[in-house]
C-alpha positions as CSV (number, residue, x, y, z in Angstrom):
1,X,-35.0,-118.5,-10.9
2,X,-37.6,-121.1,-11.4
3,X,-37.0,-123.9,-14.0
4,X,-40.5,-123.4,-15.3
5,X,-44.1,-122.8,-14.1
6,X,-46.5,-125.7,-13.6
7,X,-50.2,-125.0,-13.9
8,X,-52.0,-124.9,-10.6
9,X,-55.0,-126.8,-11.9
10,X,-56.0,-127.7,-15.4
11,X,-59.7,-126.7,-15.0
12,X,-61.1,-123.4,-13.6
13,X,-62.1,-123.4,-10.0
14,X,-65.8,-124.2,-9.8
15,X,-68.2,-121.4,-9.3
16,X,-70.4,-121.1,-6.2
17,X,-74.1,-121.1,-5.8
18,X,-75.7,-117.7,-5.4
19,X,-78.2,-117.5,-2.5
20,X,-80.6,-114.7,-3.4
21,X,-78.3,-111.6,-3.8
22,X,-75.6,-113.1,-1.6
23,X,-72.6,-114.8,-3.2
24,X,-70.3,-116.9,-1.0
25,X,-67.1,-115.4,-2.4
26,X,-64.8,-113.4,-0.2
27,X,-63.6,-110.2,-1.7
28,X,-60.4,-108.7,-0.3
29,X,-57.5,-106.5,-1.3
30,X,-55.0,-108.1,-3.6
31,X,-57.3,-110.8,-4.9
32,X,-56.7,-109.7,-8.5
33,X,-52.9,-110.0,-8.0
34,X,-53.5,-113.5,-6.7
35,X,-55.5,-114.4,-9.8
36,X,-52.5,-113.2,-12.0
37,X,-50.2,-115.5,-10.0
38,X,-52.6,-118.5,-10.6
39,X,-52.6,-117.8,-14.3
40,X,-48.8,-117.8,-14.2
41,X,-48.6,-121.2,-12.5
42,X,-46.6,-122.7,-9.6
43,X,-42.8,-122.0,-9.8
44,X,-40.8,-125.2,-10.2
45,X,-37.3,-125.1,-8.8
46,X,-34.4,-127.5,-8.8
47,X,-34.9,-130.1,-6.1
48,X,-31.8,-131.5,-4.4
49,X,-31.7,-134.7,-2.4
50,X,-29.9,-134.0,0.9
51,X,-30.1,-137.4,2.6
52,X,-31.5,-140.9,2.3
53,X,-32.6,-142.7,5.5
54,X,-33.0,-146.4,5.0
55,X,-34.0,-147.9,1.7
56,X,-37.2,-145.8,1.4
57,X,-39.0,-148.2,-1.0
58,X,-42.3,-146.4,-0.2
59,X,-41.1,-143.0,-1.4
60,X,-41.6,-141.1,1.8
61,X,-40.4,-137.5,1.6
62,X,-39.3,-134.8,4.0
63,X,-39.1,-131.5,1.9
64,X,-37.6,-128.2,3.0
65,X,-39.4,-125.6,1.0
66,X,-42.7,-123.7,0.6
67,X,-46.0,-125.3,0.0
68,X,-46.6,-124.0,-3.5
69,X,-43.1,-125.0,-4.7
70,X,-43.4,-128.4,-3.1
71,X,-46.8,-128.9,-4.9
72,X,-45.2,-127.9,-8.2
73,X,-42.6,-130.6,-7.7
74,X,-45.2,-133.2,-6.8
75,X,-47.4,-132.4,-9.8
76,X,-44.4,-132.5,-12.1
77,X,-43.5,-135.9,-10.8
78,X,-47.1,-137.1,-11.1
79,X,-47.5,-137.7,-7.4
80,X,-51.0,-137.5,-6.0
81,X,-51.9,-137.4,-2.3
82,X,-54.8,-139.2,-0.7
83,X,-55.1,-137.1,2.5
84,X,-54.0,-133.7,3.4
85,X,-53.7,-132.3,7.0
86,X,-52.4,-128.7,7.3
87,X,-51.8,-126.6,10.4
88,X,-50.8,-123.3,8.8
89,X,-50.0,-120.1,10.7
90,X,-53.2,-118.8,12.4
91,X,-52.5,-115.1,11.8
92,X,-52.4,-114.9,15.6
93,X,-49.8,-112.1,15.8
94,X,-47.5,-114.2,18.0
95,X,-43.8,-114.7,17.6
96,X,-42.5,-118.2,18.1
97,X,-39.1,-119.1,19.4
98,X,-37.3,-122.3,20.3
99,X,-35.5,-122.8,23.6
100,X,-31.8,-123.3,23.0
101,X,-30.0,-125.3,25.6
102,X,-26.3,-125.7,26.1
103,X,-25.2,-129.3,26.4
104,X,-22.9,-130.7,29.1
105,X,-19.3,-130.4,28.2
106,X,-18.0,-133.9,27.7
107,X,-14.8,-133.2,29.6
108,X,-16.6,-132.6,32.8
109,X,-19.7,-134.8,32.3
110,X,-18.3,-137.8,34.0
111,X,-17.5,-135.8,37.1
112,X,-21.1,-134.9,37.7
113,X,-22.5,-136.8,40.6
114,X,-26.1,-136.8,39.4
115,X,-25.5,-138.9,36.4
116,X,-28.8,-140.8,36.7
117,X,-30.8,-137.7,37.6
118,X,-32.0,-135.1,35.2
119,X,-31.5,-131.5,36.2
120,X,-34.4,-129.2,36.7
121,X,-35.0,-127.2,33.5
122,X,-34.6,-124.0,35.4
123,X,-31.0,-125.0,36.2
124,X,-30.1,-125.5,32.6
125,X,-28.3,-122.7,30.7
126,X,-30.5,-121.6,27.9
127,X,-31.5,-118.8,25.6
128,X,-34.3,-118.3,23.1
129,X,-33.9,-118.0,19.3
130,X,-36.8,-116.6,17.3
131,X,-37.8,-119.0,14.5
132,X,-40.7,-117.2,12.8
133,X,-43.4,-114.7,13.4
134,X,-47.1,-115.4,12.8
135,X,-47.7,-111.7,12.0
136,X,-49.8,-111.2,8.9
137,X,-51.7,-108.4,7.3
138,X,-55.2,-110.0,6.8
139,X,-55.3,-109.4,3.1
140,X,-51.8,-110.7,2.5
141,X,-52.7,-113.8,4.6
142,X,-55.8,-114.5,2.5
143,X,-54.0,-114.1,-0.8
144,X,-51.2,-116.4,0.5
145,X,-53.7,-119.0,1.8
146,X,-55.8,-119.0,-1.4
147,X,-52.7,-119.6,-3.5
148,X,-51.6,-122.5,-1.2
149,X,-55.1,-124.1,-1.2
150,X,-55.2,-124.1,-5.0
151,X,-51.8,-125.6,-5.2
152,X,-52.7,-128.3,-2.7
153,X,-55.9,-129.1,-4.5
154,X,-53.9,-129.6,-7.7
155,X,-52.0,-132.6,-6.2
156,X,-54.9,-134.2,-4.4
157,X,-56.4,-137.5,-5.8
158,X,-60.0,-137.5,-6.8
159,X,-60.9,-139.4,-3.6
160,X,-58.8,-137.2,-1.3
161,X,-59.8,-135.1,1.7
162,X,-58.2,-132.1,3.4
163,X,-58.3,-131.1,7.0
164,X,-57.4,-127.4,7.6
165,X,-56.5,-126.6,11.2
166,X,-57.1,-123.0,12.4
167,X,-58.5,-121.0,15.3
168,X,-60.7,-118.0,15.9
169,X,-58.2,-115.4,14.5
170,X,-58.7,-116.1,10.8
171,X,-60.6,-119.4,10.5
172,X,-64.0,-117.8,9.5
173,X,-62.4,-116.1,6.5
174,X,-60.5,-119.2,5.4
175,X,-63.8,-121.2,5.6
176,X,-65.1,-119.0,2.8
177,X,-62.0,-119.5,0.7
178,X,-62.4,-123.3,1.2
179,X,-66.0,-123.0,0.0
180,X,-64.7,-121.3,-3.1
181,X,-61.8,-123.7,-3.8
182,X,-63.4,-127.0,-3.0
183,X,-67.1,-126.2,-3.3
184,X,-69.7,-125.8,-0.6
185,X,-71.1,-129.2,-1.4
186,X,-67.7,-130.8,-0.5
187,X,-67.7,-129.4,3.0
188,X,-68.1,-132.3,5.4
189,X,-67.4,-131.1,8.9
190,X,-66.3,-128.3,11.2
191,X,-64.4,-130.3,13.9
192,X,-63.9,-128.6,17.2
193,X,-60.8,-129.7,19.1
194,X,-61.4,-129.0,22.7
195,X,-58.1,-129.1,24.6
196,X,-59.6,-129.2,28.1
197,X,-56.2,-129.2,29.9
198,X,-55.0,-125.8,28.7
199,X,-53.9,-123.5,31.6
200,X,-55.8,-120.2,31.6
201,X,-55.1,-116.9,33.4
202,X,-57.6,-114.4,34.5
203,X,-59.1,-112.8,31.4
204,X,-62.1,-110.5,30.9
205,X,-63.8,-113.0,28.5
206,X,-64.5,-116.7,28.3
207,X,-61.3,-118.7,28.0
208,X,-60.3,-119.9,24.5
209,X,-59.9,-123.6,24.8
210,X,-60.5,-124.9,21.3
211,X,-59.3,-124.9,17.7
212,X,-61.4,-125.6,14.6
213,X,-60.6,-128.1,11.8
214,X,-62.4,-127.8,8.5
215,X,-62.9,-131.0,6.6
216,X,-63.4,-130.9,2.8
217,X,-63.3,-133.4,0.0
218,X,-62.1,-133.0,-3.5
219,X,-65.1,-134.8,-5.0
220,X,-68.2,-136.7,-4.1
221,X,-66.2,-139.9,-4.0
222,X,-64.0,-139.9,-0.9
223,X,-62.7,-142.3,1.8
224,X,-64.2,-142.0,5.3
225,X,-64.5,-144.5,8.2
226,X,-66.6,-144.0,11.3
227,X,-64.4,-144.0,14.4
228,X,-65.5,-145.4,17.8
229,X,-64.0,-145.1,21.2
230,X,-64.5,-146.9,24.5
231,X,-67.0,-145.6,27.0
232,X,-65.9,-145.1,30.6
233,X,-68.8,-147.4,31.5
234,X,-71.4,-149.4,29.5
235,X,-74.8,-148.0,28.9
236,X,-78.1,-149.4,27.8
237,X,-79.3,-148.0,24.5
238,X,-81.7,-148.8,21.6
239,X,-80.3,-151.1,19.0
240,X,-80.1,-149.5,15.5
241,X,-80.1,-151.4,12.2
242,X,-79.9,-150.4,8.6
243,X,-83.2,-150.4,6.7
244,X,-82.4,-151.1,3.0
245,X,-85.8,-150.0,1.9
246,X,-85.8,-146.7,3.7
247,X,-82.1,-146.3,3.2
248,X,-81.5,-145.2,6.8
249,X,-80.9,-146.4,10.3
250,X,-84.0,-147.4,12.2
251,X,-84.8,-148.8,15.7
252,X,-84.5,-152.6,15.9
253,X,-87.7,-154.4,17.0
254,X,-88.4,-158.0,18.0
255,X,-91.1,-160.3,16.6
256,X,-93.6,-158.7,18.9
257,X,-92.8,-155.2,17.7
258,X,-91.0,-154.1,20.9
259,X,-87.9,-152.0,20.7
260,X,-84.7,-154.0,21.2
261,X,-82.1,-152.7,23.7
262,X,-78.4,-153.6,24.0
263,X,-75.4,-152.9,26.2
264,X,-73.0,-150.5,24.5
265,X,-69.3,-150.2,25.5
266,X,-68.4,-147.9,22.6
267,X,-69.6,-144.6,21.2
268,X,-69.2,-143.0,17.8
269,X,-66.9,-140.1,17.6
270,X,-68.7,-136.8,16.7
271,X,-67.4,-133.4,15.6
272,X,-66.2,-132.4,19.1
273,X,-62.9,-134.0,19.9
274,X,-62.0,-133.7,23.6
275,X,-58.3,-134.4,23.5
276,X,-55.6,-133.0,25.7
277,X,-52.9,-130.7,24.4
278,X,-49.3,-131.3,25.1
279,X,-47.9,-129.9,28.3
280,X,-44.3,-129.1,29.3
281,X,-44.4,-131.8,31.9
282,X,-45.2,-134.5,29.3
283,X,-42.2,-136.9,29.0
284,X,-42.9,-138.9,25.9
285,X,-44.2,-136.8,22.9
286,X,-42.7,-133.3,23.2
287,X,-39.8,-132.6,20.8
288,X,-39.2,-128.9,21.7
289,X,-41.3,-127.4,18.9
290,X,-43.5,-124.5,19.8
291,X,-46.7,-125.4,18.0
292,X,-46.5,-129.2,18.3
293,X,-49.8,-131.1,18.2
294,X,-50.5,-134.4,20.0
295,X,-50.3,-137.6,18.1
296,X,-53.8,-138.6,19.3
297,X,-55.2,-135.7,17.2
298,X,-53.6,-136.9,14.0
299,X,-54.4,-140.6,14.7
300,X,-58.0,-139.6,14.6
301,X,-57.6,-137.7,11.3
302,X,-55.7,-140.5,9.6
303,X,-57.9,-143.3,10.9
304,X,-61.0,-141.6,9.7
305,X,-59.9,-140.5,6.2
306,X,-57.1,-142.8,5.1
307,X,-56.2,-146.5,4.8
308,X,-52.9,-148.3,5.0
309,X,-50.6,-147.6,2.1
310,X,-52.4,-144.3,1.3
311,X,-50.2,-141.2,0.8
312,X,-50.7,-138.5,3.6
313,X,-49.2,-135.0,3.2
314,X,-48.7,-132.1,5.5
315,X,-47.4,-128.9,3.8
316,X,-46.9,-127.0,7.0
317,X,-45.4,-129.9,8.8
318,X,-44.0,-128.2,11.9
319,X,-42.9,-130.8,14.5
320,X,-43.5,-133.7,12.1
321,X,-46.5,-135.2,14.0
322,X,-48.4,-136.0,10.8
323,X,-45.5,-137.9,9.2
324,X,-44.7,-139.7,12.5
325,X,-48.3,-140.9,13.0
326,X,-48.6,-141.8,9.3
327,X,-45.4,-143.9,9.6
328,X,-46.7,-145.7,12.7
329,X,-50.1,-146.4,11.1
330,X,-48.6,-147.9,7.9
331,X,-49.3,-144.8,5.6
332,X,-46.9,-143.3,3.2
333,X,-46.1,-139.6,4.0
334,X,-44.9,-136.3,2.7
335,X,-43.7,-133.7,5.3
336,X,-43.0,-130.2,4.0
337,X,-42.0,-127.0,5.8
338,X,-39.9,-124.0,5.1
339,X,-38.2,-124.0,8.4
340,X,-34.9,-125.7,9.0
341,X,-35.8,-126.4,12.6
342,X,-38.9,-128.2,11.4
343,X,-36.9,-130.4,9.0
344,X,-34.3,-131.3,11.6
345,X,-36.9,-132.0,14.3
346,X,-38.9,-134.2,11.9
347,X,-35.9,-135.9,10.5
348,X,-34.6,-136.9,14.0
349,X,-38.1,-137.9,15.1
350,X,-38.7,-140.2,12.2
351,X,-35.2,-141.6,12.4
352,X,-35.8,-142.5,16.0
353,X,-39.1,-144.2,15.0
354,X,-37.4,-146.4,12.4
355,X,-39.0,-144.7,9.5
356,X,-37.4,-144.6,6.0
357,X,-37.5,-141.5,3.9
358,X,-35.6,-139.0,1.7
359,X,-34.8,-135.5,2.7
360,X,-35.1,-133.0,-0.2
361,X,-34.5,-129.3,-0.4
362,X,-36.1,-126.9,-2.9
363,X,-33.4,-124.6,-4.2
364,X,-35.5,-121.5,-4.4
365,X,-33.0,-119.0,-3.0
366,X,-34.5,-118.6,0.4
367,X,-33.0,-121.7,1.9
368,X,-29.5,-120.5,1.1
369,X,-29.6,-118.9,4.5
370,X,-30.1,-120.9,7.6
371,X,-32.1,-118.4,9.7
372,X,-34.1,-115.7,8.0
373,X,-34.8,-113.9,11.3
374,X,-31.1,-113.4,11.8
375,X,-30.6,-112.4,8.2
376,X,-33.4,-109.8,8.3
377,X,-31.9,-108.3,11.5
378,X,-28.6,-107.8,9.7
379,X,-29.7,-106.6,6.3
380,X,-29.7,-102.9,7.2
381,X,-26.1,-103.1,8.3
382,X,-25.1,-104.9,5.0
383,X,-26.7,-102.4,2.5
384,X,-24.3,-99.4,2.3
385,X,-26.0,-96.2,3.4
386,X,-29.4,-97.7,4.2
387,X,-31.1,-95.9,7.0
388,X,-34.6,-95.6,8.5
389,X,-36.8,-93.0,6.9
390,X,-40.0,-92.1,8.9
391,X,-41.6,-90.3,6.0
392,X,-41.7,-93.5,3.9
393,X,-44.5,-96.1,3.9
394,X,-43.7,-99.5,5.6
395,X,-43.5,-101.0,2.1
396,X,-40.0,-99.5,1.9
397,X,-37.2,-100.9,4.2
398,X,-35.6,-97.5,4.4
399,X,-33.7,-95.1,2.1
400,X,-30.2,-94.1,0.8
401,X,-29.2,-90.5,0.6
402,X,-27.5,-89.5,-2.7
403,X,-25.8,-86.1,-3.2
404,X,-27.4,-85.7,-6.7
405,X,-30.6,-87.7,-6.5
406,X,-31.5,-87.0,-2.9
407,X,-33.6,-89.6,-1.1
408,X,-33.6,-93.1,-2.7
409,X,-36.3,-95.4,-1.2
410,X,-35.2,-99.1,-0.9
411,X,-37.4,-102.1,-1.1
412,X,-36.1,-105.4,0.5
413,X,-38.1,-108.6,0.4
414,X,-39.0,-110.0,3.8
415,X,-37.4,-113.5,3.9
416,X,-39.9,-114.5,6.5
417,X,-42.9,-113.7,4.3
418,X,-43.3,-116.2,1.4
419,X,-45.5,-113.7,-0.5
420,X,-42.7,-111.3,-1.1
421,X,-39.8,-113.5,-1.9
422,X,-40.4,-113.8,-5.7
423,X,-40.0,-110.6,-7.7
424,X,-42.4,-111.0,-10.6
425,X,-44.7,-108.9,-12.8
426,X,-47.4,-108.9,-10.2
427,X,-45.1,-107.4,-7.5
428,X,-43.5,-105.0,-10.0
429,X,-47.0,-103.8,-11.1
430,X,-47.7,-103.1,-7.4
431,X,-44.5,-101.2,-7.0
432,X,-45.1,-99.0,-10.1
433,X,-48.8,-98.4,-9.6
434,X,-49.2,-98.4,-5.8
435,X,-45.9,-97.9,-3.9
436,X,-44.2,-95.3,-6.1
437,X,-47.3,-93.0,-6.5
438,X,-47.5,-92.7,-2.7
439,X,-43.9,-91.3,-2.6
440,X,-43.1,-87.6,-2.4
441,X,-43.0,-85.9,-5.8
442,X,-39.3,-85.2,-5.5
443,X,-38.3,-88.9,-5.5
444,X,-36.3,-89.6,-8.7
445,X,-35.1,-93.2,-8.1
446,X,-35.9,-96.3,-6.1
447,X,-33.9,-99.5,-5.5
448,X,-35.6,-102.9,-5.6
449,X,-33.7,-105.8,-4.1
450,X,-34.8,-109.4,-4.8
451,X,-33.9,-112.8,-3.5
452,X,-35.6,-114.6,-6.4
453,X,-36.8,-113.4,-9.7
454,X,-39.0,-114.8,-12.5
455,X,-36.9,-113.2,-15.3
456,X,-34.8,-110.1,-15.0
457,X,-35.1,-109.5,-18.7
458,X,-38.9,-109.8,-18.6
459,X,-39.1,-107.3,-15.7
460,X,-36.8,-104.7,-17.2
461,X,-38.9,-104.9,-20.4
462,X,-42.1,-104.5,-18.3
463,X,-40.6,-101.5,-16.5
464,X,-39.5,-99.9,-19.8
465,X,-42.9,-100.4,-21.5
466,X,-44.8,-98.9,-18.5
467,X,-44.9,-95.1,-18.9
468,X,-47.0,-94.3,-15.8
469,X,-43.9,-93.2,-13.8
470,X,-40.7,-91.3,-14.5
471,X,-39.0,-92.6,-11.3
472,X,-36.0,-94.8,-12.2
473,X,-36.2,-98.4,-10.9
474,X,-32.9,-100.2,-10.2
475,X,-33.0,-103.9,-9.6
476,X,-30.4,-105.5,-7.3
477,X,-29.8,-109.2,-6.3
478,X,-29.9,-109.4,-2.5
479,X,-27.9,-112.6,-2.5
480,X,-24.7,-110.6,-3.4
481,X,-25.3,-108.7,-0.2
482,X,-26.0,-111.7,2.0
483,X,-23.0,-113.8,1.0
484,X,-21.3,-113.0,4.3
485,X,-24.3,-113.3,6.6
486,X,-23.8,-117.0,7.3
487,X,-20.4,-117.9,8.7
488,X,-19.6,-121.6,8.8
489,X,-18.8,-123.2,12.1
490,X,-15.2,-124.4,12.8
491,X,-14.3,-127.8,14.2
492,X,-10.9,-129.4,15.0
493,X,-11.1,-133.2,15.2
494,X,-9.0,-136.3,14.6
495,X,-9.7,-140.0,13.8
496,X,-8.7,-143.0,15.8
497,X,-8.8,-146.7,14.9
498,X,-10.4,-148.6,17.7
499,X,-10.8,-152.2,16.7
500,X,-11.9,-153.3,20.2
501,X,-14.5,-150.5,20.5
502,X,-18.0,-151.6,21.3
503,X,-19.6,-149.5,18.6
504,X,-17.2,-150.0,15.8
505,X,-13.7,-149.8,14.6
506,X,-13.2,-146.1,14.1
507,X,-13.8,-143.0,16.3
508,X,-13.8,-139.3,15.3
509,X,-12.8,-137.2,18.3
510,X,-13.9,-133.6,18.4
511,X,-11.2,-131.5,20.0
512,X,-12.6,-128.0,19.5
513,X,-15.8,-126.5,18.1
514,X,-16.5,-122.8,17.4
515,X,-19.7,-121.3,16.2
516,X,-19.6,-117.5,15.7
517,X,-23.4,-117.3,15.3
518,X,-24.1,-119.2,18.5
519,X,-21.5,-117.2,20.4
520,X,-23.1,-114.0,19.1
521,X,-26.5,-115.1,20.4
522,X,-24.9,-115.9,23.8
523,X,-23.2,-112.5,23.9
524,X,-26.6,-110.8,23.2
525,X,-28.2,-112.9,26.0
526,X,-25.5,-112.0,28.5
527,X,-25.7,-108.3,27.6
528,X,-29.4,-108.3,28.2
529,X,-29.0,-110.2,31.4
530,X,-26.4,-107.7,32.6
531,X,-28.8,-104.8,31.9
532,X,-31.7,-106.4,33.8
533,X,-29.6,-107.7,36.7
534,X,-30.7,-106.7,40.3
535,X,-29.7,-107.6,43.8
536,X,-32.7,-110.0,43.9
537,X,-31.9,-111.3,40.5
538,X,-28.2,-111.3,40.1
539,X,-26.4,-111.7,36.8
540,X,-26.1,-115.4,35.7
541,X,-24.1,-115.2,32.4
542,X,-23.8,-118.1,30.0
543,X,-20.2,-119.2,29.8
544,X,-18.7,-121.4,27.2
545,X,-15.6,-123.5,27.6
546,X,-12.5,-123.1,25.5
547,X,-13.2,-126.2,23.5
548,X,-16.8,-125.2,22.9
549,X,-18.2,-128.8,22.8
550,X,-21.3,-127.9,24.8
551,X,-22.4,-126.0,21.6
552,X,-22.9,-129.3,19.7
553,X,-26.4,-130.9,19.5
554,X,-25.9,-133.6,16.8
555,X,-23.1,-135.4,15.0
556,X,-23.3,-137.8,12.0
557,X,-20.8,-139.8,10.1
558,X,-21.1,-140.7,6.4
559,X,-19.0,-143.8,5.6
560,X,-20.6,-144.4,2.2
561,X,-20.5,-141.2,0.2
562,X,-17.6,-138.8,-0.1
563,X,-19.8,-136.1,-1.5
564,X,-23.4,-135.5,-2.6
565,X,-26.5,-136.7,-0.7
566,X,-25.9,-137.7,2.9
567,X,-26.2,-141.2,4.3
568,X,-25.8,-141.5,8.0
569,X,-23.9,-144.6,8.9
570,X,-23.6,-143.5,12.6
571,X,-25.2,-140.6,14.4
572,X,-25.4,-139.1,17.9
573,X,-27.9,-136.6,19.3
574,X,-27.3,-135.0,22.6
575,X,-30.4,-134.1,24.5
576,X,-30.8,-130.9,26.5
577,X,-29.6,-132.7,29.7
578,X,-26.5,-133.9,27.9
579,X,-27.5,-137.5,27.5
580,X,-26.7,-139.4,24.3
581,X,-29.3,-140.6,21.8
582,X,-27.2,-143.1,19.7
583,X,-28.7,-144.0,16.3
584,X,-32.2,-143.2,17.7
585,X,-31.8,-145.2,20.9
586,X,-32.0,-143.2,24.2
587,X,-29.3,-143.8,26.8
588,X,-28.3,-142.5,30.2
589,X,-24.7,-141.9,29.0
590,X,-23.1,-138.5,28.8
591,X,-21.4,-137.7,25.5
592,X,-17.7,-138.2,25.6
593,X,-16.7,-136.0,22.6
594,X,-16.5,-138.9,20.1
595,X,-18.6,-140.6,17.5
596,X,-17.8,-144.1,16.3
597,X,-18.5,-146.2,13.2
598,X,-17.8,-149.7,12.0
599,X,-16.5,-148.5,8.6
600,X,-14.0,-145.8,7.9
601,X,-15.7,-142.3,8.1
602,X,-15.5,-140.1,5.0
603,X,-17.5,-137.1,6.2
604,X,-18.5,-135.5,9.5
605,X,-21.6,-133.5,10.0
606,X,-22.1,-131.3,13.1
607,X,-25.3,-129.5,14.1
608,X,-24.9,-126.7,16.6
609,X,-27.5,-126.0,19.3
610,X,-29.1,-123.3,17.1
611,X,-29.6,-125.8,14.2
612,X,-26.8,-124.8,11.8
613,X,-25.2,-127.8,10.1
614,X,-21.7,-127.9,8.7
615,X,-20.0,-130.8,6.9
616,X,-16.3,-131.6,6.9
617,X,-14.2,-134.1,5.0
618,X,-12.6,-136.7,7.3
619,X,-9.0,-137.2,6.4
620,X,-8.1,-140.6,7.9
621,X,-4.8,-141.0,9.5
């Protein structure tokens, strides 16, 4: 339950000019519900600091949570951002997954002859894990985006700009929302990012090789700097000078009135950015994130619309490219994303770059569970008696059959859809006046599960006072059902004192590691492979050793804090080829099953290859 609600914006959103009989305001289903949400305010939740990396005197933040909740926190703290870049879902209909690779088992790593040679990716044992689906109903998407844009605007400084990165699926609709939120007069550019190196198959239309980026400012006073780039070869062009009387650029002329020419080695960047997209073969930038954007793209954004020491924010941070580029260019940064994979990827990326920051988590109920996709797949098996019911609208997850009441429709919030996670008056009004009336006349009761709720007392009062339906509405807390969904990993380890050890005086040796969730994913992969096996494509099952050490991706030791926020005194990341990244430094060493520290370790953190993290107390011997 939120601590309180923070106003989105103190003043009303400015109205738009009417051109004849045409008003530039987009009308869509659910817009009235969104206006009710805006009146309520942004939900402010408890914010818990998970980790501090470095001294972080600049106040850089990596936040796990949704955009609106993060903005509520920033506004409550009085933090204003100077530049926003967001790369939100495109409503593309695509599902995104990360490739999960088994690491080398440390017990056999040294015996591998090709120690200095990376294996071909195709030879690596791997499976995919779905992270999120970019599958949106158009109206829901626009409601969600409108709410996010208003929230973002509320934490922008008066001189701030915002870049909104989209494509052809939904960009033209969002452009109208941006006109409404920021004002048509504050629209600066529609930037076209032309990624000329995208591989295209045979299609019955022109290939799509660009995204669009809309640039808006919050006010008429904003920061912008013209960017130039080197030409492939110099050209001769007319010299242009500023005419203070005419207040414009004019052709330069000599004393005889002849136009002056000059050699030019640079050209001014226009609104078409021809920049390559990342490819699987690239060796430096890729971090294994499905929607990762190239650093060159963000360098151009930050150089044009920010200066050193300004605060740059990305509320759909993904791979962490905005934060990484901001850090390299001397800007302060805020990275926000709801996905655990995004937070881990960004944290590791920034750590390797030597950045300093705090990792925060918004305690809004959704992040209690490490993978919402896995959770949603299991929900039906956890709710007693819940079955599919073809006669029900898709709003209902299914139904329970009761001997006295008959069919009882059940609503379950989609943990992958931020618009449905909070049960409030707006959603309850929709249930009472839209969802229930569409049910058969014989329905006597419905069950409404929630993951988060504004106020149960308020909602029960709202239900009681609304006499438009005789159907009984029962509220249930989904968290009581989900308590057993996430099973913690198991690790057996011991400590050794190694005073002569190169990397410190203590070593934690991992003897055994077991992750039920990862093993379940591997079992599912093997079963599918077995069903699809043929003589030409024989079965190649993924096998895990008895000690299970190949299921580990990352280890960290905290030698400073016995509890509370994490401070990593020593850490190891094992890349997909089994090589060690020690404290951000890449090596050509295979992991040997240990992690060392100079000081006595107090806690051990292990991240499995699916991204789940578990912390153990280290009892020193």
